[in-house]
N, C-alpha and C positions, 0 to 999 in steps of 0.2 A: 943063427947069428942075427938075422933081421928081426926075429921076434924078441931077442934079448935087447937089441937096440931100442925097439919100441917101448919095452918095459922100463928101460933106464930113462928114456925121454919122459915117460909118464911119471916116473918117480921124481925126477928133477922138477917137472912142472908142478907136481903136488907139493913138494917142499917149498918151491918159490911162492905158490899161492898161500900156503900155510904161514910162511914168514910174513907175507904182506898182511894177512888177516890178523896175526898176532900183534902186528905193529899198531893196531887200533886199541885205544884205551876205552874200556866200557865202564859205565857207572849207572847207578839207579838212585833216585832220591825222591823225597816227598816230605810232607809234614802233617802232623796231627795237632789239632787245637781243641781244647775243651775249655769252656768258659761258663761263668755265672754272671748274670747281670740283673739289676733291679732298676726299672725305668718307670718314671711317672710323667704323664703327658696330659696337658690341658689344651684342647683343640683351638680355643679362642677365648677372648675375655668374656664372651657371653656364654661359654659352656658352663653347665651346672656341675659337672663331675670332672674330677681328675682321675684318669685311667691308669691303673698300675699294671705292669706287665714284666715279663722276664722269667728267669729261671735258669736251669742248666741246659746248655746246648753243646754240640760238638760238630766238627767238620774236618775233613781231610782235604788237602789242597795239592794241586799240581803233581800228580804222579808222573815222574819224569824218568825216561830212559835216555841216556846220552852216550855218544861215542866220539872220539877225536883221534885224528891221525896227523902226524907231522913227517914230512919228507923233505929235509933240507929247509929251503925258504918257503915251502908250500905247506899249508895246513888246511884241513877240512874237518868240520864237526857236524854231527847229526844229532837231533833230539826228537823224541816222541813224547808228547805231553798230553795227559788227560786232565781236564779241569772242568769245574761246574760254575757257571755264572748265570743261572737261570735256565740253561740247557747244557747238554754235554758237549764240550769242546774237545775235539781230538785233533791235535796239531802236530804236523810233521814238518820239521825245519832242517834244511841243510845250508851251511854257510862255509865260506872259505876265504883264504887270503893267500897272496903270493907276492914275493919281493923280487924285483929285478933292478939292480943298481941301487939308487937311492929311493926308488918309488915302490910303494906297496899298494896293491889293489885288493879290494874286498867286496863281497856281495853275498846275497843269500836268496833262497827261495823257500816259501812257507805256504802250506795248505792246511786249512782248518776244515776238517771233515765233521761239521756240526751234526748233532742228532737232535733237532728241535721237535721232531714228530710232525704229524699231519693233522689237520683240522678241517671239518666240514667237507668242502669239495676238493681238497688238496690231492685226492687220489686220482684226479684227471677226468672225473665224470661229473655230471650235474647233480648226482644224488648225494645227499648228506650222509656221511658215514662216520663211524667212530674214529678217534685218533689212531694213527698207525705210526709206530716209532720208526725213525730213520728214513723218512720220506724226502728230506731236504738236506742240503749241504752247501758247500761253496759252489757258487754258480758261475764263476769266471776264472780267468787266469790270474795268478798271483801278481800283485804289483810289488815292485822292489826298487832298490837303488844300487848304484855302483859308486864306490868311493875310492879315490886314489889320493895318496899323501906321501910327502917326502919328510914328514916330521915338522916342517915349518908351515907348509901350505897344504890345505886339505880341500879337495873338490868332491862334492857329492851331487849326483844327477839322478833324479827319479823320485819315487815316493818315499819320503823320509821325514823325520822330525828335524827339519833344518834349523829351527830356532828354539831356544829354551824359554819356558815361561818365567824363569828366574825365581820360582818359589823356593824358599829355603827354610820353611817352617817345619817344626816337629810337633807331633801330637802324642796322645796317650792311647790306652786301650778303649777308653770311653768314647761316646758319640757326642761331641760338642763342636767340632770344627765346622766352619761355614765354607761355602764354595760358590763359584759363579755358575749360573744356569743349572741349578740343582735338578730341575725336571728333565734335562737332556744331557748336556755334556758333563755336568757335575765336575767342573774344572777347578783346580786349586787357584787361590788368589795369586795373580801375577798377570803376565801377558796372556791374552786369550788366543793361544796358538795351539797347533797340533800338527799331525803329519799331513803333507800335501805334495802333489806332483810339482817339482820345481828343481832348481839348481842353487847350490850355495857354495861359497868360497870362504873357508876359514883360514885365518893367518895368525901365527904366533908372533906377536910383536916383540915379546921378550919372554923370559922364563916365568914372569908373573902376570903377563897381560896377553889377551887374545881378542880378536874381533872376527865377526862373521857377517857377510852380506848374503841375502837370499832373494831369489826371484821366483815367483809362482806364475805358471801359465797352465790352466787346467780347464776342462770342459764342464766341470760342476759349478753349482752356484751356492752350495751349502757348506763350503769348506774354505771360506776366505781366511787366509793365513792359517788354514788347517782347522778352524773352529767356527768362524763367523757365518751367519746365515744371510739369505736373501730376503728382503722385505718388500719388494716391488712387483710381486707376481711374475718374476722372470720364468721363462719356459725353457724347453729343451734346446733352443737355439742360442742360449746364452753361455758365456764362459766367465772365468774369474782371472784377474791379473793382480798380483800383489808384489810389493817390495818390502824387505825387512832388514833390520840391522841389529846385531847383538854385540855386547861387549862384556868381558869378564876380566877383572883385575884384582890383584892382592896388593894392598898398600900397608905394610907393617902388619898390625893386628886386624885390619879391616879388609874383608873380601866383598867386592861390589860386583853386581851383575845388572845389566840394563838391556831390555829388548824393546824395539819399536817395530810395528808392522802396519802398513796401510794397504787396503785392497779395494777394488771396484769390480762390479759386474758389467757386462756389456753384451748387447745383441750382436752376434757375429754374422747374422744374415743368412743362416743356413736354411731357414724355413719361411722366410718372408721376402717379398720383393724389395722392401726397404727396411732397414733396421729400425726397431722401436726405440723410444727414448727412455723406457724404463731402465733403472739401474739402482744399485745399492752401493753405498760407500761405507767402509768400515775402517776403524783405526783402533789400535790397542797398544798399551805400554805396560811393561812389567819391570819392577825393581826389586832386587834381593840384596840384603846387607847382613853380614854376620861379623861378629867380633870374637876374636880368640883371646880370652882372658885366662887361659889355662884351663882349670876345671869348669869354669863358667863360660858359656858361649851364648850370648844374646843373639837374637835374630829379628829381622824385619822383612816382611814381604808386602808389596804394594802393587796394585794393578788397576787399570781402567780399560773399558771397552765402549765403543760407540758405533752403532750401525743404523743408517737411515736410508729409506727409499726415496729416490728423487721425485717421483710422481705421487706416491701414496703418503709421503711424509711420516710414515709409520716406522717403527724400529724398536731398538732396545739400547739401554745404557747400563753399564755396571761400573761400580767403583768399590774397592775393598782394601783392607789392610789387616795384617796379622803381626803381632809382636809376642815375644816370649823369650824363653831361654832353656838350655839344657845344662844341668849341673851334675858333673861326674863325682860320684862318691865311691872311689875305688873302681870296682868293676860294675857298680850299680849306677843308675841314672835317674835323676828327677827332671820332669818336664813340666813347664808352665806355659800356657798358651791362652791368648785373648785375640779374638778375631771379630771383624764386622764387615758386612757386605750390604750395599744399597743397590737395588735393581729397579729399573723402570722399563716396562714393556708395554708399548702403546697398542700392541695387538692383543693384550690380555683383557679379561673381563672388567678389570678396574683400570682402564686406560689412563696413563699419565700419573697414577698414584705410585710413589716409590714404596717398595717393601724393604725394610731394614731387618737384617738377620744378624744377631749378635751371639757369639759363642765363647765358651770358656772351657779349658781342660786343665786338670792337674793329674800328673801320672808318676808312677814309680816303676822302674824296670829293674829286675834282678834275675839271678839264675838260681835254680834248684837242681844242683848236680848238673846233668847234661841238658836239662830243660830250661826254657826261659819263662819267666813269670812277669806279667804286666798287670798293674793295678791302676785304675783310672776313675776319675770323677769328672763328669762333663755336664754343662747346661747349655741350652739354646733358647732364645726368645725371638719372636717375630713381631714387627709393628708395621701396619699398613692401614691408613685411614680409609674406612669403608670396605676393607678387604675381608674375605671370609676367614682368614687366619690371623686377623689382627688380635694381638694379645696371646698368641700361641706361646706355650712354654713347655720345656722338657728338661728333666734332669735324669742322669744316667750314672749308675755305679757298675763297673765291670771289672771282673777278674778273669784273666786269660792265661792258660798254661799251654805252652807250645813246645813240641819236640820235633826237631828236624832230623831226618835220617837219610 
């Protein structure tokens, strides 16, 4: 009898475990892209040759395995993603949410098990060795954020994209779009912001308007408002403080978004008897406007950024705008884009001379059965008096066929 009871208990436990396991929904996804492009590039106005490049290429992106489970008001999801962006990214993410009364809390944890390989002395000895795959990966604990909301008020604390850049532009398959700080952040035109350690409060003013206030307090100096840099030789004893404001509203056919963020660095005195006077002040603003005219949807994105060191007086300034429209032709879409960015970097080799980058794209997007087809033409030019790339020009024709599965 005792043995039978144990067998029955084991059977019940197995059934309960199986029921819980089967309550999870599993999925797998990825995409394949094959493309053809023809590009012509002239390095500068003094270059004697225009270089032609291109051909057929292909890529597979974001092999993803996902699973989700819901138990009443509580839900949990897990994903495993393999992707390539110069090295192999292997990312495992678990996120969840739970509702009690009117409030819902959510959070996530994610680890990127990179496979960048080892080079030279990365094997832990002084001897130079050949590259060994898989020697490095994520080196610290994941940073994350916790969000609580009642549908009207949303509070986010931690490392998150607290503010929007407000970029609302659309582009084509071709390479013609311009960006801020293309050598580093390669950020879309708008507010020069990103993820940072801070706190934000979002409030739904009405069904068509919302506002967000954000505060940053972090130990880094290269993430002012999530993107700005330090220009005054700040060291490890410095930190960053920032405040930002965002607004989004819909007024009839017009949707408007505005973000403003200001930041400063300061010596917190952790490694010196008296704090140093070095500091950097940054400010950024982004505006996005779209019009809903039915099948035609014009857009405008605008942004500025200024960062200056108080002692060195060096820094950078960006200003840019993008205009265009999307035109729906049934299930197909035509895209037109014109953009321009001016950048001044007083730490660069041509200090104080602005470089102006202008870009244009025309695109057509349609479907071929279950696959999507994008056809685009884009151009880009650079102008900088005395700069090495003054007179740079590029034109690109691209056809991309993508199948998501």
